C-alpha positions as CSV (number, residue, x, y, z in Angstrom):
1,M,0.0,0.0,0.0
2,K,1.2,3.5,-0.9
3,T,1.9,6.0,1.8
4,E,0.3,9.4,1.7
5,D,3.6,10.9,0.7
6,E,3.9,8.7,-2.3
7,K,0.3,9.5,-3.3
8,L,1.0,13.2,-3.1
9,R,4.1,12.8,-5.3
10,E,2.2,10.8,-7.8
11,I,-0.5,13.5,-8.0
12,F,2.1,16.2,-8.2
13,N,3.9,14.5,-11.1
14,M,0.6,13.9,-12.9
15,N,-0.3,17.6,-12.6
16,L,3.2,18.6,-13.6
17,E,3.0,16.6,-16.8
18,Q,-0.4,18.1,-17.7
19,Q,0.9,21.6,-17.1
20,Q,4.1,21.1,-19.2
21,G,2.0,21.2,-22.4
22,A,0.4,24.6,-21.4
23,I,3.7,26.4,-20.8
24,P,4.5,28.5,-23.9
25,D,8.0,28.4,-25.5
26,F,10.1,31.3,-24.4
27,Q,12.0,32.0,-27.6
28,P,9.0,32.8,-29.9
29,M,7.6,35.0,-27.2
30,W,10.9,36.9,-26.8
31,E,11.2,37.4,-30.6
32,E,7.7,38.7,-30.9
33,A,8.3,41.2,-28.0
34,A,11.5,42.3,-29.6
35,R,9.8,42.8,-33.0
36,G,7.0,44.9,-31.3
37,N,9.7,47.0,-29.6
38,R,11.4,47.6,-32.9
39,N,8.1,48.7,-34.5
40,K,7.4,51.1,-31.6
41,K,10.9,52.7,-32.0
42,Q,10.4,53.0,-35.8
43,L,7.0,54.7,-35.2
44,V,8.5,57.1,-32.7
45,W,11.3,58.0,-35.2
46,K,8.8,58.5,-38.0
47,I,6.7,60.8,-35.8
48,A,9.8,62.8,-34.8
49,A,10.9,63.1,-38.4
50,S,7.5,64.3,-39.5
51,L,7.4,66.9,-36.8
52,V,10.9,68.2,-37.8
53,L,9.7,68.3,-41.4
54,L,6.6,70.3,-40.5
55,I,8.6,72.7,-38.4
56,A,11.1,73.2,-41.2
57,V,8.3,73.8,-43.8
58,G,6.7,76.3,-41.4
59,V,9.9,78.2,-40.8
60,F,10.6,78.3,-44.5
61,A,7.1,79.6,-45.2
62,L,7.4,82.2,-42.5
63,L,10.8,83.4,-43.8
64,N,9.5,83.5,-47.4
65,R,6.4,85.5,-46.2
66,Q,8.7,88.0,-44.5
67,N,10.7,88.4,-47.6
68,E,7.6,89.0,-49.7
69,V,6.4,91.7,-47.2
70,A,9.9,93.3,-47.3
71,N,9.9,93.4,-51.1
72,S,6.4,94.8,-51.5
73,L,5.7,98.5,-52.0
74,P,5.1,100.6,-48.9
75,I,1.5,101.9,-48.4
76,A,2.8,105.5,-48.6
77,S,3.7,105.1,-52.2
78,W,0.2,103.9,-53.1
79,N,-1.9,106.3,-55.2
80,E,-5.7,106.2,-55.2
81,P,-6.7,105.0,-58.7
82,T,-9.8,107.3,-59.0
83,K,-7.9,110.4,-57.8
84,S,-7.1,111.5,-61.3
85,L,-10.7,111.2,-62.5
86,S,-12.5,114.6,-62.7
87,L,-16.1,115.2,-63.6
88,Q,-16.5,118.5,-65.4
89,G,-19.6,120.4,-64.6
90,S,-21.1,117.8,-62.3
91,E,-20.9,117.0,-58.6
92,V,-19.0,114.0,-57.3
93,I,-21.3,111.8,-55.3
94,V,-19.8,110.9,-52.0
95,L,-20.8,107.7,-50.2
96,T,-21.6,109.6,-47.0
97,K,-24.3,111.6,-48.8
98,W,-26.1,108.5,-49.8
99,T,-29.5,107.8,-48.4
100,S,-31.5,104.7,-48.2
101,P,-34.2,104.2,-50.8
102,T,-36.5,102.9,-48.0
103,D,-35.7,105.9,-45.7
104,F,-39.3,107.2,-46.1
105,L,-40.6,104.1,-44.2
106,L,-39.1,105.3,-40.9
107,P,-41.5,107.4,-38.8
108,E,-39.0,110.2,-38.0
109,N,-38.4,110.7,-41.7
110,N,-42.1,111.0,-42.6
111,Q,-42.2,114.4,-41.0
112,H,-40.0,115.7,-43.8
113,T,-42.3,114.6,-46.6
114,K,-45.4,116.3,-45.2
């Protein structure tokens, strides 16, 4: 007859044999983790390179814009295009003298028409 100690060893060995099949192999797991790490590093470098490129394009555009402004004509040298027009014998209509065509509809303006 088996002692309790032998029964326990037998049960332990049976369980150990069953569990051996469920333990994953270390090498494939390690390689997959290393591959994932490499992909993350590549993603970080791609993002960093994209940011550097965007900043470089922005700085270039800003410097180009400043050069355009520096090369443009100053406002003091601008002449009004209609300044040379002259109307002989007629009055020039100024926008501030303009009145609304519906001005008569307002009650305070009806007093002038009576």
